[in-house]
N, C-alpha and C positions, 0 to 999 in steps of 0.2 A: 212560207206556205208548205214547204216540205215537212216541217215539224208538225204542223197542224194535221196534215194528211196522215203522217205516221201515227200520231196520237189517235186519230179517228180509226185508222185501220187496226191498231192494237186492241181496240175495244171489240172489234168484230171477228178478229182472226186469232186462232191459237198461235202461240209463239212460233212454231215450226212454219206455219203458213206465212206469217209476216216475214220471217227470215228468207223464205223462198221468194217472196215478192221483191225483197231488197236485193237478193242475189240475181234474180232474173226479172227485171221490172216489166218486160213485155208480157209475161204470163198474166199479170193482173191488170194490165193497161188495155183499155179500149181506146179507140180513136177519140182524143179529147180536143176540145176547142182550145184556141190560143187566147191569151189575154187581149182584150180589145183596147188599143191605145187611145188616149185623148184625141178627139177629132174624127175617130172612126165610128161607124154605126154598129150598134149591138144587133146580133142576129136574133131572129125570132126563136123562142123556145117556150115550152109549156112549163108553167109554174104550178106546183102542187100547193093548194091552199091549206093554211093552218087554221085560220079563223074565217074562212070564206071558201067559195068554190075555186077550182083550178081556173087559171087564166093564161092566155098567151101573152107574152111580153109585147107583141105588136099591138095588142088591144089598148095599151097605154099611150100609143102614138096620138098626136094631135094636140097635146099640151105637154109642157116640160114635166120631168119626173125626177124625184129624189129617191134613190134606192139606198136603203140602209142595210148593211150586212152585219149580222150580230149572232151571238150565241147566248143561251141561257146561263152558261157557266162563266161568262165574261162580265166581270164587275163594271168596267167602263161602259160596256154596251147597255147594261141595265140602267146605269146612271143617266145616260143620255136619252133613253127612250121617252121619258116624260116630256123632255123639251121638244121632241119630234111630234108628240101628241098635241102639245100646246100650239106648235107651229101649224099643224093641220087644222086645228079648231079655229085659229085666227085668220086663216086664209079664206075669208068669206067670198071673195071673187072667184075662187077656184083657179088661181093663176098656175098652179102646178099640182101634181099628184105626189103622194108619198107612199112608198111601200117598204116593207121589211122582208129581208131574206135571212132566215135562220140557217146556220150551218151545223145545228145540232144533229147528232146521230139519231136521237130518239125524238120523234115528232111529238109524242105525249109529253115529254119533258119540256119541250118548247111551248106546247099548248098550255101546260100548267103555268109557266111563267107569264104568258100572255093573259091568262085568266087573273092571276094575282096582280098584274099591272094594269088591268082594266083597259087593255089595248082596243082602240077603235080603228086604227090604220090597218089596211089589209097586209097580212103577213103570209109568207110562203116558206116552204122547207126546201132545202137544197141537198137532197139525199146523195146525189151523185157528184157533188162538188162542181157542177157545170157552171152555175152562176158565180161561185167563188173564183173559178178559173177565168171566166170571161171578164169579170170585173177586176181581177188582180188583187184579191183580198188576202194579202200575205200577213196582214195584221188586222185585228179587230178592235173596235168597230171600224168600218169603212163606209163612207157615204159618197155616193156617185151622183153627180148632177148630169142629167141627160136632156138634150134638146127635144123639142116637140117632134122632130123627125127621127129620133132614136140615136143621135150622135152623143158620144161621151164628151162632156164639156170640161169636167173637173172631177178629181178624186181627192177626198179629204180623209186622211187616216187619223184615228184617234177620236176620243170623245169630245163633243162640243155641246155648247148650250145653244141649240138650233133656233130657239125663239128670241135670242138676244139681238140687240141692235146690230152688232158686228156681223153675226151670221146672216141675218136678214139682208143686210147690205151685200154680203158676199153672194147670196142666192140671187138677189135682184140683178147685180152687175153680171153675174155669170149667165143667167137665163135671158138677159136682155138681147 
């Protein structure tokens, strides 16, 4: 996660500013949330919409949730996105919701990828790394399965074929 943050900061700051942050981390740090472990409840936060309006995380409570953390520059993230779309389309009963959280620095770059991929799932941008930190996204992609009451049930790192029989079984057994 540190390398991802440094890469993101290096795009925003001149070299001298980045070196100052590394030398004196408290200068650039604001009070950050801690990673929520499996079994604990995610706190409420406002999610900035990429292909829809902003939403509060608490608005997704009441039914299970799959949160996929991705970036437009991440090949494995792009590769698995189609399977998440297919999974959403085949969930006719609405057993769970699926949302995406982009860790891109540039919201327009993330929106451009969503347009090219014809995304229909709601996606949000994580400008301040808050969701990345809360979910513990040290590697991308990361998919987090969350209970209807907001508790983290499972974290799956790496790209998966989410509409495959194996992943549907994992989802069903986790959300049961």
